N, CA, C and O atoms as a Tripos MOL2 file, in Angstrom:
@<TRIPOS>MOLECULE
protein
  312   311    78     0     0
PROTEIN
NO_CHARGES

@<TRIPOS>ATOM
      1 N         104.5390   87.1810   88.6730 N.3       1 MET1
      2 CA        103.5710   88.1270   88.1710 C.3       1 MET1
      3 C         102.2770   87.9540   88.8540 C.2       1 MET1
      4 O         102.0140   86.9490   89.5140 O.2       1 MET1
      5 N         101.4730   88.9430   88.6890 N.am      2 ILE2
      6 CA        100.1330   88.8790   89.2710 C.3       2 ILE2
      7 C          99.1230   88.7780   88.1050 C.2       2 ILE2
      8 O          99.0620   89.6730   87.2620 O.2       2 ILE2
      9 N          98.3710   87.7410   88.0600 N.am      3 LEU3
     10 CA         97.3660   87.4420   86.9940 C.3       3 LEU3
     11 C          96.0030   87.3410   87.6260 C.2       3 LEU3
     12 O          95.7110   86.4490   88.4230 O.2       3 LEU3
     13 N          95.1740   88.3010   87.2340 N.am      4 ASN4
     14 CA         93.8200   88.4200   87.7710 C.3       4 ASN4
     15 C          93.8100   88.4050   89.3060 C.2       4 ASN4
     16 O          92.9760   87.7400   89.9210 O.2       4 ASN4
     17 N          94.7380   89.1400   89.9110 N.am      5 GLY5
     18 CA         94.7310   89.2720   91.2970 C.3       5 GLY5
     19 C          95.3870   88.0670   92.1120 C.2       5 GLY5
     20 O          95.3430   88.0320   93.3420 O.2       5 GLY5
     21 N          95.9960   87.0870   91.3400 N.am      6 VAL6
     22 CA         96.6030   85.9140   91.8710 C.3       6 VAL6
     23 C          98.0950   85.9650   91.5110 C.2       6 VAL6
     24 O          98.4760   86.1460   90.3540 O.2       6 VAL6
     25 N          98.9190   85.7980   92.5510 N.am      7 CYS7
     26 CA        100.3380   85.7290   92.2980 C.3       7 CYS7
     27 C         100.7590   84.3060   91.7190 C.2       7 CYS7
     28 O         100.5360   83.2500   92.3110 O.2       7 CYS7
     29 N         101.3410   84.4050   90.5930 N.am      8 VAL8
     30 CA        101.7320   83.0990   89.9270 C.3       8 VAL8
     31 C         103.1450   83.2170   89.3980 C.2       8 VAL8
     32 O         103.7030   84.3090   89.2910 O.2       8 VAL8
     33 N         103.7000   82.0850   89.0730 N.am      9 ILE9
     34 CA        105.0440   81.9310   88.4680 C.3       9 ILE9
     35 C         104.8280   81.1920   87.1760 C.2       9 ILE9
     36 O         104.2180   80.1240   87.1570 O.2       9 ILE9
     37 N         105.3310   81.7610   86.0810 N.am     10 TRP10
     38 CA        105.2750   81.0050   84.7980 C.3      10 TRP10
     39 C         106.4820   80.2530   84.5640 C.2      10 TRP10
     40 O         107.5730   80.8220   84.5930 O.2      10 TRP10
     41 N         106.3710   78.9820   84.3270 N.am     11 ARG11
     42 CA        107.5010   78.0940   84.0950 C.3      11 ARG11
     43 C         107.3130   77.4360   82.6910 C.2      11 ARG11
     44 O         106.2630   76.8750   82.3770 O.2      11 ARG11
     45 N         108.3260   77.5330   81.9190 N.am     12 GLY12
     46 CA        108.2110   76.9180   80.5870 C.3      12 GLY12
     47 C         109.3480   77.3730   79.7080 C.2      12 GLY12
     48 O         110.3530   77.8800   80.2050 O.2      12 GLY12
     49 N         109.2010   77.1970   78.3810 N.am     13 SER13
     50 CA        110.1690   77.6210   77.4430 C.3      13 SER13
     51 C         109.5650   78.1660   76.2290 C.2      13 SER13
     52 O         108.4970   77.7050   75.8270 O.2      13 SER13
     53 N         110.1950   79.1570   75.5830 N.am     14 ILE14
     54 CA        109.7290   79.8240   74.4660 C.3      14 ILE14
     55 C         110.8020   79.8610   73.3990 C.2      14 ILE14
     56 O         111.9510   80.1950   73.6880 O.2      14 ILE14
     57 N         110.4460   79.5230   72.1710 N.am     15 ASP15
     58 CA        111.3980   79.6540   71.0240 C.3      15 ASP15
     59 C         111.1880   81.1350   70.5520 C.2      15 ASP15
     60 O         110.1320   81.4460   70.0000 O.2      15 ASP15
     61 N         112.0740   81.9470   70.7420 N.am     16 LEU16
     62 CA        111.9550   83.4210   70.4080 C.3      16 LEU16
     63 C         111.9250   83.7020   68.9460 C.2      16 LEU16
     64 O         111.4410   84.7680   68.5650 O.2      16 LEU16
     65 N         112.4040   82.8310   68.0830 N.am     17 GLN17
     66 CA        112.3770   83.0250   66.6880 C.3      17 GLN17
     67 C         110.9600   82.7150   66.1850 C.2      17 GLN17
     68 O         110.3830   83.4710   65.4030 O.2      17 GLN17
     69 N         110.4060   81.5630   66.6630 N.am     18 ARG18
     70 CA        109.0770   81.2160   66.1830 C.3      18 ARG18
     71 C         107.9710   81.6330   67.1050 C.2      18 ARG18
     72 O         106.7920   81.4580   66.7960 O.2      18 ARG18
     73 N         108.3630   82.2110   68.2940 N.am     19 LEU19
     74 CA        107.3570   82.5720   69.3160 C.3      19 LEU19
     75 C         106.4380   81.4030   69.5860 C.2      19 LEU19
     76 O         105.2150   81.5370   69.6090 O.2      19 LEU19
     77 N         107.0520   80.2560   69.7890 N.am     20 ASP20
     78 CA        106.3140   79.0370   70.0430 C.3      20 ASP20
     79 C         106.9620   78.3820   71.3690 C.2      20 ASP20
     80 O         108.1550   78.5060   71.6440 O.2      20 ASP20
     81 N         106.1050   77.7240   72.0990 N.am     21 GLY21
     82 CA        106.6290   77.1090   73.3460 C.3      21 GLY21
     83 C         105.4880   76.5200   74.1930 C.2      21 GLY21
     84 O         104.3220   76.4430   73.8040 O.2      21 GLY21
     85 N         105.9440   76.1100   75.3980 N.am     22 MET22
     86 CA        104.9520   75.5490   76.2960 C.3      22 MET22
     87 C         105.3680   75.9730   77.7220 C.2      22 MET22
     88 O         106.5460   76.1870   78.0090 O.2      22 MET22
     89 N         104.3720   76.0820   78.5850 N.am     23 GLY23
     90 CA        104.6010   76.5090   79.8820 C.3      23 GLY23
     91 C         103.3330   76.2370   80.7760 C.2      23 GLY23
     92 O         102.2920   75.7600   80.3250 O.2      23 GLY23
     93 N         103.5260   76.5840   82.0590 N.am     24 CYS24
     94 CA        102.3770   76.4920   82.9730 C.3      24 CYS24
     95 C         102.5260   77.6120   84.0080 C.2      24 CYS24
     96 O         103.5890   78.1940   84.2210 O.2      24 CYS24
     97 N         101.4100   77.8530   84.6110 N.am     25 LEU25
     98 CA        101.3640   78.7910   85.7450 C.3      25 LEU25
     99 C         101.2810   78.0660   87.0340 C.2      25 LEU25
    100 O         100.5000   77.1220   87.1520 O.2      25 LEU25
    101 N         102.0700   78.4700   88.0420 N.am     26 GLU26
    102 CA        102.0300   77.8620   89.3890 C.3      26 GLU26
    103 C         101.7700   78.9670   90.4540 C.2      26 GLU26
    104 O         102.3070   80.0700   90.3570 O.2      26 GLU26
    105 N         100.9730   78.6570   91.4210 N.am     27 TYR27
    106 CA        100.6740   79.6460   92.4450 C.3      27 TYR27
    107 C         101.9650   79.9150   93.2540 C.2      27 TYR27
    108 O         102.7150   79.0110   93.6240 O.2      27 TYR27
    109 N         102.1650   81.2390   93.5000 N.am     28 ASP28
    110 CA        103.3630   81.7210   94.2260 C.3      28 ASP28
    111 C         102.9700   82.1190   95.5880 C.2      28 ASP28
    112 O         102.6620   83.2910   95.8070 O.2      28 ASP28
    113 N         102.9570   81.2100   96.5420 N.am     29 ASP29
    114 CA        102.5430   81.4360   97.9660 C.3      29 ASP29
    115 C         103.3420   82.5900   98.6050 C.2      29 ASP29
    116 O         102.7820   83.4920   99.2270 O.2      29 ASP29
    117 N         104.6590   82.5230   98.4270 N.am     30 GLU30
    118 CA        105.5490   83.4880   99.0940 C.3      30 GLU30
    119 C         105.1930   84.9390   98.6750 C.2      30 GLU30
    120 O         104.9820   85.8260   99.5020 O.2      30 GLU30
    121 N         105.1410   85.1160   97.3320 N.am     31 ARG31
    122 CA        104.7070   86.3950   96.7880 C.3      31 ARG31
    123 C         103.3480   86.8170   97.1940 C.2      31 ARG31
    124 O         103.0980   87.9930   97.4560 O.2      31 ARG31
    125 N         102.4940   85.9020   97.2490 N.am     32 ALA32
    126 CA        101.0730   86.1890   97.6180 C.3      32 ALA32
    127 C         101.0800   86.7580   99.0160 C.2      32 ALA32
    128 O         100.4380   87.7790   99.2650 O.2      32 ALA32
    129 N         101.7990   86.1170   99.9540 N.am     33 GLN33
    130 CA        101.9000   86.5880  101.3280 C.3      33 GLN33
    131 C         102.3920   88.0500  101.4580 C.2      33 GLN33
    132 O         101.8850   88.8990  102.1910 O.2      33 GLN33
    133 N         103.5010   88.2230  100.6050 N.am     34 HIS34
    134 CA        104.0860   89.5690  100.5490 C.3      34 HIS34
    135 C         103.1100   90.6320  100.0840 C.2      34 HIS34
    136 O         102.9700   91.6940  100.6890 O.2      34 HIS34
    137 N         102.4370   90.3050   98.9800 N.am     35 GLU35
    138 CA        101.4000   91.2440   98.4020 C.3      35 GLU35
    139 C         100.2090   91.4570   99.3950 C.2      35 GLU35
    140 O          99.6480   92.5500   99.4710 O.2      35 GLU35
    141 N          99.8590   90.4400  100.1110 N.am     36 ASP36
    142 CA         98.7900   90.5420  101.0940 C.3      36 ASP36
    143 C          99.1550   91.4840  102.2340 C.2      36 ASP36
    144 O          98.3390   92.2760  102.7050 O.2      36 ASP36
    145 N         100.4470   91.3660  102.6730 N.am     37 ALA37
    146 CA        100.9530   92.2360  103.7150 C.3      37 ALA37
    147 C         100.9280   93.6680  103.2520 C.2      37 ALA37
    148 O         100.5230   94.5510  104.0080 O.2      37 ALA37
    149 N         101.3670   93.9340  101.9790 N.am     38 LEU38
    150 CA        101.3740   95.2690  101.4750 C.3      38 LEU38
    151 C          99.9600   95.8220  101.3820 C.2      38 LEU38
    152 O          99.7210   96.9810  101.7190 O.2      38 LEU38
    153 N          99.0260   95.0010  100.9280 N.am     39 ALA39
    154 CA         97.5940   95.4040  100.8840 C.3      39 ALA39
    155 C          97.0680   95.7230  102.2330 C.2      39 ALA39
    156 O          96.3580   96.7180  102.3740 O.2      39 ALA39
    157 N          97.3740   94.9250  103.2750 N.am     40 GLN40
    158 CA         96.8920   95.1550  104.6570 C.3      40 GLN40
    159 C          97.4810   96.4310  105.1860 C.2      40 GLN40
    160 O          96.8070   97.1630  105.9110 O.2      40 GLN40
    161 N          98.7720   96.7380  104.8340 N.am     41 ALA41
    162 CA         99.3870   97.9720  105.3590 C.3      41 ALA41
    163 C          98.7710   99.1950  104.6830 C.2      41 ALA41
    164 O          98.5940  100.2310  105.3230 O.2      41 ALA41
    165 N          98.4490   99.0860  103.4230 N.am     42 ALA42
    166 CA         97.8110  100.2040  102.6910 C.3      42 ALA42
    167 C          96.4100  100.3940  103.2880 C.2      42 ALA42
    168 O          95.9900  101.5340  103.4910 O.2      42 ALA42
    169 N          95.6970   99.3370  103.5670 N.am     43 PHE43
    170 CA         94.3500   99.4420  104.0340 C.3      43 PHE43
    171 C          94.4120  100.0930  105.4820 C.2      43 PHE43
    172 O          93.6000  100.9720  105.7740 O.2      43 PHE43
    173 N          95.3410   99.6810  106.3580 N.am     44 GLU44
    174 CA         95.4030  100.2990  107.6610 C.3      44 GLU44
    175 C          95.8000  101.7830  107.6110 C.2      44 GLU44
    176 O          95.2890  102.5940  108.3840 O.2      44 GLU44
    177 N          96.7500  102.1400  106.6620 N.am     45 GLU45
    178 CA         97.0620  103.5470  106.5070 C.3      45 GLU45
    179 C          95.9110  104.3590  106.0740 C.2      45 GLU45
    180 O          95.7580  105.5030  106.5010 O.2      45 GLU45
    181 N          95.0510  103.7800  105.1940 N.am     46 THR46
    182 CA         93.8490  104.5560  104.6710 C.3      46 THR46
    183 C          92.9160  104.6610  105.8690 C.2      46 THR46
    184 O          92.3600  105.7370  106.0860 O.2      46 THR46
    185 N          92.7090  103.6060  106.6650 N.am     47 ARG47
    186 CA         91.8350  103.6920  107.7680 C.3      47 ARG47
    187 C          92.2980  104.7880  108.7730 C.2      47 ARG47
    188 O          91.4980  105.5660  109.2920 O.2      47 ARG47
    189 N          93.6330  104.8030  109.0160 N.am     48 ARG48
    190 CA         94.1680  105.7450  109.9660 C.3      48 ARG48
    191 C          93.9450  107.1800  109.4490 C.2      48 ARG48
    192 O          93.5190  108.0560  110.2020 O.2      48 ARG48
    193 N          94.2420  107.4090  108.1470 N.am     49 ARG49
    194 CA         94.0250  108.7190  107.6490 C.3      49 ARG49
    195 C          92.6220  109.1540  107.6460 C.2      49 ARG49
    196 O          92.3550  110.3380  107.8530 O.2      49 ARG49
    197 N          91.6610  108.2350  107.4130 N.am     50 THR50
    198 CA         90.2270  108.5980  107.4530 C.3      50 THR50
    199 C          89.8840  108.9310  108.8370 C.2      50 THR50
    200 O          89.1820  109.9150  109.0680 O.2      50 THR50
    201 N          90.3370  108.1700  109.7880 N.am     51 ARG51
    202 CA         90.0250  108.4520  111.2210 C.3      51 ARG51
    203 C          90.6220  109.8600  111.6430 C.2      51 ARG51
    204 O          89.9630  110.6200  112.3540 O.2      51 ARG51
    205 N          91.8410  110.1730  111.2010 N.am     52 ASP52
    206 CA         92.4150  111.4580  111.5430 C.3      52 ASP52
    207 C          91.5900  112.6070  110.8890 C.2      52 ASP52
    208 O          91.3480  113.6190  111.5470 O.2      52 ASP52
    209 N          91.1670  112.4730  109.6420 N.am     53 PHE53
    210 CA         90.3530  113.4090  108.9510 C.3      53 PHE53
    211 C          89.0310  113.5950  109.6800 C.2      53 PHE53
    212 O          88.5890  114.7300  109.8540 O.2      53 PHE53
    213 N          88.4020  112.5380  110.1020 N.am     54 GLU54
    214 CA         87.0900  112.6880  110.8550 C.3      54 GLU54
    215 C          87.2440  113.3730  112.1160 C.2      54 GLU54
    216 O          86.3790  114.1540  112.5150 O.2      54 GLU54
    217 N          88.4170  113.0960  112.8390 N.am     55 ASP55
    218 CA         88.6380  113.7700  114.1230 C.3      55 ASP55
    219 C          88.8970  115.2630  113.9660 C.2      55 ASP55
    220 O          88.4570  116.0730  114.7810 O.2      55 ASP55
    221 N          89.6400  115.6200  112.8760 N.am     56 ARG56
    222 CA         89.8280  117.0440  112.6340 C.3      56 ARG56
    223 C          88.5540  117.6960  112.2120 C.2      56 ARG56
    224 O          88.2940  118.8370  112.5930 O.2      56 ARG56
    225 N          87.7480  117.0180  111.4410 N.am     57 ASP57
    226 CA         86.4730  117.6060  110.9340 C.3      57 ASP57
    227 C          85.5550  117.7940  112.1380 C.2      57 ASP57
    228 O          84.9040  118.8320  112.2580 O.2      57 ASP57
    229 N          85.4930  116.8180  113.0220 N.am     58 ARG58
    230 CA         84.6330  116.9130  114.2580 C.3      58 ARG58
    231 C          85.1020  118.1100  115.1190 C.2      58 ARG58
    232 O          84.2710  118.8740  115.6100 O.2      58 ARG58
    233 N          86.3980  118.2710  115.2990 N.am     59 SER59
    234 CA         86.9930  119.3210  116.0800 C.3      59 SER59
    235 C          86.6690  120.6480  115.3860 C.2      59 SER59
    236 O          86.2540  121.5890  116.0610 O.2      59 SER59
    237 N          86.8350  120.7540  114.1100 N.am     60 HIS60
    238 CA         86.4760  121.9750  113.4230 C.3      60 HIS60
    239 C          85.0130  122.3710  113.5700 C.2      60 HIS60
    240 O          84.7050  123.5380  113.8130 O.2      60 HIS60
    241 N          84.1130  121.4060  113.4240 N.am     61 ARG61
    242 CA         82.6860  121.6450  113.5810 C.3      61 ARG61
    243 C          82.4050  122.1370  115.0670 C.2      61 ARG61
    244 O          81.6530  123.0890  115.2770 O.2      61 ARG61
    245 N          82.9980  121.4940  116.0130 N.am     62 GLU62
    246 CA         82.7260  121.9030  117.4040 C.3      62 GLU62
    247 C          83.2550  123.3810  117.6310 C.2      62 GLU62
    248 O          82.6060  124.1990  118.2830 O.2      62 GLU62
    249 N          84.3820  123.6420  117.0920 N.am     63 ASP63
    250 CA         84.8850  125.0840  117.1320 C.3      63 ASP63
    251 C          83.9810  126.0150  116.5270 C.2      63 ASP63
    252 O          83.7030  127.0680  117.1010 O.2      63 ASP63
    253 N          83.4690  125.6880  115.3370 N.am     64 MET64
    254 CA         82.5090  126.5930  114.6630 C.3      64 MET64
    255 C          81.2150  126.8280  115.4920 C.2      64 MET64
    256 O          80.6790  127.9330  115.5740 O.2      64 MET64
    257 N          80.7580  125.7120  116.0950 N.am     65 GLU65
    258 CA         79.5000  125.7830  116.9270 C.3      65 GLU65
    259 C          79.7640  126.6580  118.1960 C.2      65 GLU65
    260 O          78.8720  127.3870  118.6290 O.2      65 GLU65
    261 N          80.9200  126.5890  118.7550 N.am     66 VAL66
    262 CA         81.2610  127.4650  119.8950 C.3      66 VAL66
    263 C          81.3780  128.8940  119.4560 C.2      66 VAL66
    264 O          80.8970  129.7910  120.1480 O.2      66 VAL66
    265 N          82.0170  129.1400  118.3000 N.am     67 ARG67
    266 CA         82.1200  130.5490  117.7950 C.3      67 ARG67
    267 C          80.7850  131.0900  117.4370 C.2      67 ARG67
    268 O          80.5180  132.2740  117.6430 O.2      67 ARG67
    269 N          79.9010  130.2250  116.8830 N.am     68 ALA68
    270 CA         78.5500  130.7140  116.5230 C.3      68 ALA68
    271 C          77.7990  131.0180  117.8010 C.2      68 ALA68
    272 O          77.0380  131.9850  117.8220 O.2      68 ALA68
    273 N          77.9690  130.2400  118.8850 N.am     69 GLY69
    274 CA         77.2340  130.5220  120.1430 C.3      69 GLY69
    275 C          77.7990  131.8140  120.7400 C.2      69 GLY69
    276 O          77.0120  132.5810  121.2960 O.2      69 GLY69
    277 N          79.0540  132.1060  120.6730 N.am     70 VAL70
    278 CA         79.6990  133.3090  121.2810 C.3      70 VAL70
    279 C          79.2100  134.5520  120.4840 C.2      70 VAL70
    280 O          78.8850  135.5870  121.0660 O.2      70 VAL70
    281 N          79.1690  134.4200  119.1720 N.am     71 SER71
    282 CA         78.7380  135.5780  118.3280 C.3      71 SER71
    283 C          77.2730  135.8960  118.6450 C.2      71 SER71
    284 O          76.8640  137.0570  118.6350 O.2      71 SER71
    285 N          76.4900  134.8480  118.9250 N.am     72 GLU72
    286 CA         75.0800  135.0480  119.1650 C.3      72 GLU72
    287 C          74.9010  135.7800  120.4990 C.2      72 GLU72
    288 O          74.1130  136.7160  120.6350 O.2      72 GLU72
    289 N          75.6890  135.2940  121.4840 N.am     73 ASP73
    290 CA         75.6420  136.0300  122.8350 C.3      73 ASP73
    291 C          76.1160  137.4950  122.7030 C.2      73 ASP73
    292 O          75.5600  138.3760  123.3600 O.2      73 ASP73
    293 N          77.0560  137.7440  121.9280 N.am     74 VAL74
    294 CA         77.5640  139.1300  121.7890 C.3      74 VAL74
    295 C          76.4520  139.9850  121.1220 C.2      74 VAL74
    296 O          76.2320  141.1270  121.5260 O.2      74 VAL74
    297 N          75.7480  139.4280  120.0950 N.am     75 CYS75
    298 CA         74.7480  140.1930  119.4140 C.3      75 CYS75
    299 C          73.5210  140.4240  120.3120 C.2      75 CYS75
    300 O          72.8650  141.4580  120.1850 O.2      75 CYS75
    301 N          73.2100  139.5220  121.1820 N.am     76 MET76
    302 CA         72.0120  139.6710  122.1280 C.3      76 MET76
    303 C          72.3500  140.6740  123.1850 C.2      76 MET76
    304 O          71.4620  141.4050  123.6240 O.2      76 MET76
    305 N          73.5740  140.7530  123.6190 N.am     77 SER77
    306 CA         73.8720  141.7200  124.6630 C.3      77 SER77
    307 C          74.0490  143.1610  124.2590 C.2      77 SER77
    308 O          74.1070  144.0710  125.0870 O.2      77 SER77
    309 N          74.1340  143.3380  122.9350 N.am     78 VAL78
    310 CA         74.3250  144.7390  122.3700 C.3      78 VAL78
    311 C          73.0350  145.4250  122.3150 C.2      78 VAL78
    312 O          72.9650  146.5770  121.8860 O.2      78 VAL78
@<TRIPOS>BOND
     1     1     2 1
     2     2     3 1
     3     3     4 2
     4     3     5 am
     5     5     6 1
     6     6     7 1
     7     7     8 2
     8     7     9 am
     9     9    10 1
    10    10    11 1
    11    11    12 2
    12    11    13 am
    13    13    14 1
    14    14    15 1
    15    15    16 2
    16    15    17 am
    17    17    18 1
    18    18    19 1
    19    19    20 2
    20    19    21 am
    21    21    22 1
    22    22    23 1
    23    23    24 2
    24    23    25 am
    25    25    26 1
    26    26    27 1
    27    27    28 2
    28    27    29 am
    29    29    30 1
    30    30    31 1
    31    31    32 2
    32    31    33 am
    33    33    34 1
    34    34    35 1
    35    35    36 2
    36    35    37 am
    37    37    38 1
    38    38    39 1
    39    39    40 2
    40    39    41 am
    41    41    42 1
    42    42    43 1
    43    43    44 2
    44    43    45 am
    45    45    46 1
    46    46    47 1
    47    47    48 2
    48    47    49 am
    49    49    50 1
    50    50    51 1
    51    51    52 2
    52    51    53 am
    53    53    54 1
    54    54    55 1
    55    55    56 2
    56    55    57 am
    57    57    58 1
    58    58    59 1
    59    59    60 2
    60    59    61 am
    61    61    62 1
    62    62    63 1
    63    63    64 2
    64    63    65 am
    65    65    66 1
    66    66    67 1
    67    67    68 2
    68    67    69 am
    69    69    70 1
    70    70    71 1
    71    71    72 2
    72    71    73 am
    73    73    74 1
    74    74    75 1
    75    75    76 2
    76    75    77 am
    77    77    78 1
    78    78    79 1
    79    79    80 2
    80    79    81 am
    81    81    82 1
    82    82    83 1
    83    83    84 2
    84    83    85 am
    85    85    86 1
    86    86    87 1
    87    87    88 2
    88    87    89 am
    89    89    90 1
    90    90    91 1
    91    91    92 2
    92    91    93 am
    93    93    94 1
    94    94    95 1
    95    95    96 2
    96    95    97 am
    97    97    98 1
    98    98    99 1
    99    99   100 2
   100    99   101 am
   101   101   102 1
   102   102   103 1
   103   103   104 2
   104   103   105 am
   105   105   106 1
   106   106   107 1
   107   107   108 2
   108   107   109 am
   109   109   110 1
   110   110   111 1
   111   111   112 2
   112   111   113 am
   113   113   114 1
   114   114   115 1
   115   115   116 2
   116   115   117 am
   117   117   118 1
   118   118   119 1
   119   119   120 2
   120   119   121 am
   121   121   122 1
   122   122   123 1
   123   123   124 2
   124   123   125 am
   125   125   126 1
   126   126   127 1
   127   127   128 2
   128   127   129 am
   129   129   130 1
   130   130   131 1
   131   131   132 2
   132   131   133 am
   133   133   134 1
   134   134   135 1
   135   135   136 2
   136   135   137 am
   137   137   138 1
   138   138   139 1
   139   139   140 2
   140   139   141 am
   141   141   142 1
   142   142   143 1
   143   143   144 2
   144   143   145 am
   145   145   146 1
   146   146   147 1
   147   147   148 2
   148   147   149 am
   149   149   150 1
   150   150   151 1
   151   151   152 2
   152   151   153 am
   153   153   154 1
   154   154   155 1
   155   155   156 2
   156   155   157 am
   157   157   158 1
   158   158   159 1
   159   159   160 2
   160   159   161 am
   161   161   162 1
   162   162   163 1
   163   163   164 2
   164   163   165 am
   165   165   166 1
   166   166   167 1
   167   167   168 2
   168   167   169 am
   169   169   170 1
   170   170   171 1
   171   171   172 2
   172   171   173 am
   173   173   174 1
   174   174   175 1
   175   175   176 2
   176   175   177 am
   177   177   178 1
   178   178   179 1
   179   179   180 2
   180   179   181 am
   181   181   182 1
   182   182   183 1
   183   183   184 2
   184   183   185 am
   185   185   186 1
   186   186   187 1
   187   187   188 2
   188   187   189 am
   189   189   190 1
   190   190   191 1
   191   191   192 2
   192   191   193 am
   193   193   194 1
   194   194   195 1
   195   195   196 2
   196   195   197 am
   197   197   198 1
   198   198   199 1
   199   199   200 2
   200   199   201 am
   201   201   202 1
   202   202   203 1
   203   203   204 2
   204   203   205 am
   205   205   206 1
   206   206   207 1
   207   207   208 2
   208   207   209 am
   209   209   210 1
   210   210   211 1
   211   211   212 2
   212   211   213 am
   213   213   214 1
   214   214   215 1
   215   215   216 2
   216   215   217 am
   217   217   218 1
   218   218   219 1
   219   219   220 2
   220   219   221 am
   221   221   222 1
   222   222   223 1
   223   223   224 2
   224   223   225 am
   225   225   226 1
   226   226   227 1
   227   227   228 2
   228   227   229 am
   229   229   230 1
   230   230   231 1
   231   231   232 2
   232   231   233 am
   233   233   234 1
   234   234   235 1
   235   235   236 2
   236   235   237 am
   237   237   238 1
   238   238   239 1
   239   239   240 2
   240   239   241 am
   241   241   242 1
   242   242   243 1
   243   243   244 2
   244   243   245 am
   245   245   246 1
   246   246   247 1
   247   247   248 2
   248   247   249 am
   249   249   250 1
   250   250   251 1
   251   251   252 2
   252   251   253 am
   253   253   254 1
   254   254   255 1
   255   255   256 2
   256   255   257 am
   257   257   258 1
   258   258   259 1
   259   259   260 2
   260   259   261 am
   261   261   262 1
   262   262   263 1
   263   263   264 2
   264   263   265 am
   265   265   266 1
   266   266   267 1
   267   267   268 2
   268   267   269 am
   269   269   270 1
   270   270   271 1
   271   271   272 2
   272   271   273 am
   273   273   274 1
   274   274   275 1
   275   275   276 2
   276   275   277 am
   277   277   278 1
   278   278   279 1
   279   279   280 2
   280   279   281 am
   281   281   282 1
   282   282   283 1
   283   283   284 2
   284   283   285 am
   285   285   286 1
   286   286   287 1
   287   287   288 2
   288   287   289 am
   289   289   290 1
   290   290   291 1
   291   291   292 2
   292   291   293 am
   293   293   294 1
   294   294   295 1
   295   295   296 2
   296   295   297 am
   297   297   298 1
   298   298   299 1
   299   299   300 2
   300   299   301 am
   301   301   302 1
   302   302   303 1
   303   303   304 2
   304   303   305 am
   305   305   306 1
   306   306   307 1
   307   307   308 2
   308   307   309 am
   309   309   310 1
   310   310   311 1
   311   311   312 2
@<TRIPOS>SUBSTRUCTURE
     1 MET1         2 RESIDUE 1 A MET
     2 ILE2         6 RESIDUE 1 A ILE
     3 LEU3        10 RESIDUE 1 A LEU
     4 ASN4        14 RESIDUE 1 A ASN
     5 GLY5        18 RESIDUE 1 A GLY
     6 VAL6        22 RESIDUE 1 A VAL
     7 CYS7        26 RESIDUE 1 A CYS
     8 VAL8        30 RESIDUE 1 A VAL
     9 ILE9        34 RESIDUE 1 A ILE
    10 TRP10       38 RESIDUE 1 A TRP
    11 ARG11       42 RESIDUE 1 A ARG
    12 GLY12       46 RESIDUE 1 A GLY
    13 SER13       50 RESIDUE 1 A SER
    14 ILE14       54 RESIDUE 1 A ILE
    15 ASP15       58 RESIDUE 1 A ASP
    16 LEU16       62 RESIDUE 1 A LEU
    17 GLN17       66 RESIDUE 1 A GLN
    18 ARG18       70 RESIDUE 1 A ARG
    19 LEU19       74 RESIDUE 1 A LEU
    20 ASP20       78 RESIDUE 1 A ASP
    21 GLY21       82 RESIDUE 1 A GLY
    22 MET22       86 RESIDUE 1 A MET
    23 GLY23       90 RESIDUE 1 A GLY
    24 CYS24       94 RESIDUE 1 A CYS
    25 LEU25       98 RESIDUE 1 A LEU
    26 GLU26      102 RESIDUE 1 A GLU
    27 TYR27      106 RESIDUE 1 A TYR
    28 ASP28      110 RESIDUE 1 A ASP
    29 ASP29      114 RESIDUE 1 A ASP
    30 GLU30      118 RESIDUE 1 A GLU
    31 ARG31      122 RESIDUE 1 A ARG
    32 ALA32      126 RESIDUE 1 A ALA
    33 GLN33      130 RESIDUE 1 A GLN
    34 HIS34      134 RESIDUE 1 A HIS
    35 GLU35      138 RESIDUE 1 A GLU
    36 ASP36      142 RESIDUE 1 A ASP
    37 ALA37      146 RESIDUE 1 A ALA
    38 LEU38      150 RESIDUE 1 A LEU
    39 ALA39      154 RESIDUE 1 A ALA
    40 GLN40      158 RESIDUE 1 A GLN
    41 ALA41      162 RESIDUE 1 A ALA
    42 ALA42      166 RESIDUE 1 A ALA
    43 PHE43      170 RESIDUE 1 A PHE
    44 GLU44      174 RESIDUE 1 A GLU
    45 GLU45      178 RESIDUE 1 A GLU
    46 THR46      182 RESIDUE 1 A THR
    47 ARG47      186 RESIDUE 1 A ARG
    48 ARG48      190 RESIDUE 1 A ARG
    49 ARG49      194 RESIDUE 1 A ARG
    50 THR50      198 RESIDUE 1 A THR
    51 ARG51      202 RESIDUE 1 A ARG
    52 ASP52      206 RESIDUE 1 A ASP
    53 PHE53      210 RESIDUE 1 A PHE
    54 GLU54      214 RESIDUE 1 A GLU
    55 ASP55      218 RESIDUE 1 A ASP
    56 ARG56      222 RESIDUE 1 A ARG
    57 ASP57      226 RESIDUE 1 A ASP
    58 ARG58      230 RESIDUE 1 A ARG
    59 SER59      234 RESIDUE 1 A SER
    60 HIS60      238 RESIDUE 1 A HIS
    61 ARG61      242 RESIDUE 1 A ARG
    62 GLU62      246 RESIDUE 1 A GLU
    63 ASP63      250 RESIDUE 1 A ASP
    64 MET64      254 RESIDUE 1 A MET
    65 GLU65      258 RESIDUE 1 A GLU
    66 VAL66      262 RESIDUE 1 A VAL
    67 ARG67      266 RESIDUE 1 A ARG
    68 ALA68      270 RESIDUE 1 A ALA
    69 GLY69      274 RESIDUE 1 A GLY
    70 VAL70      278 RESIDUE 1 A VAL
    71 SER71      282 RESIDUE 1 A SER
    72 GLU72      286 RESIDUE 1 A GLU
    73 ASP73      290 RESIDUE 1 A ASP
    74 VAL74      294 RESIDUE 1 A VAL
    75 CYS75      298 RESIDUE 1 A CYS
    76 MET76      302 RESIDUE 1 A MET
    77 SER77      306 RESIDUE 1 A SER
    78 VAL78      310 RESIDUE 1 A VAL
């Protein structure tokens, strides 16, 4: 389980009739590495999508500037 952002394993025993027992939490290194890899992949995907969006936005702005320049030239020549 993940407890406050830390991967842990609970080890212990519980009496289900009395809801009484003892246990401890141990750091789960293997699961932590897996979760870190998932987080890194999600971060890289977000970075890639942001970069793609910025590239499309820049291209769109450049196209709009070119069109604005062409329409000004047409208006001046008329």
